[in-house]
N, C-alpha and C positions, 0 to 999 in steps of 0.2 A: 393547690393552695396559692392564691394570688398574693404576691408581695410578701411582706413580713407579718401580715395579719393572720392570726390564728383563727381557724374556721369557727370554733366555739364562740370566741369573743365577737366575731363578725356577726353572728346571729342574734346577739343580745341587742335589744332596742337601746338607742342612745339615751333616752330618758331613764331607762333602768340602770344603766351604767352610772349616770350622774347621781342617781338617788342613793346608791350604795357605794361608799368608798371602797377601793380595792387595796389601799395601802395600809399596812399595820400602823399601830400607834407609833409616834416619833421615837420613843425609847426602844421599841422593838426593832424599828427600821434601822436605828443607829447600831444596835447589836448585830443585825444582819449584815450591814455594810462593814462593820468591824471584822466579822468573820471572812467576808470576801477580800478585804485588804490583807488580813493575815494569810490567806491562801494565795495571795498574789494574783487575784482575778480582777481587782479594780484598784484604782488609786484615787485619792481625793485632792481637789484643788479649790482654793477660794475663788469664787466668782469675781472676775475683775470689775464687773459693772456694779454688782451689789455684794459688797464684802460680808453681808450677813449670811449669804448663801454659800454652801459648800457643795460642789458638784463632784460626782463620782464618774470616772471614766474607765472603760475596759483596758486592761493591760494586754500585751500580746498573748499571754497565757489565757486571759479571760476571753479574748476574741476567738482564739483557737478552740477553747472549751465550748463557747456558744455555737460556733460553726459546726463542731462535731455533734453536739446535741440536736441542733436545728436540722441537720441532715438526717439524723436517725429518726427524728419525729416525722419529718416530711416523708421519708421512705415508708415508715410504718403506716402513716395516715393514708398514703396513696394506695396501699394494699387493702384498705377497708372497702367493703362494698357499700352501696348506697344505704342499705338498711342498717349496717354496722355503724356507718357515719352518723346517721340520725340517732341511733340508740346511744352512742358514745356522747354525742352533744347533749342529749337529754339527761343522761346520768351525771355528766360534769356540771350541768346547770343546776341539777338538784343538789349536788354536793356543795357547790358554791352557795346556794340559797340556805342550805342547812347550817353551814359554817359561818355565814355572814353575821349571825346574831349570837355566836358562841363566845360570850364574855369570859368564860373560864379558860379560853385559849389565849387570851391577851396577856401580855407580860407587863 
């Protein structure tokens, strides 16, 4: 896997990514970040350039958690054969496609 880019995301055409938003609704995203703050994984700061924006940054615990998960995913991914790699990418793509219009999952 090259860089921090995930292989499944790398295979998606750019126009496809732009067509479908990948972020949840603002209220849902706020709740998600609230949980990450509560778990001491991120902290918030007001953007010094645009005070309307609030930025989230990884804490030391968040960075350690990210690194641990990233290492595990990279190790598991490298163990996949070419056919497994293609199958997993196709299944994850189908899952994202199926969930992208799932209004009942939005908060």
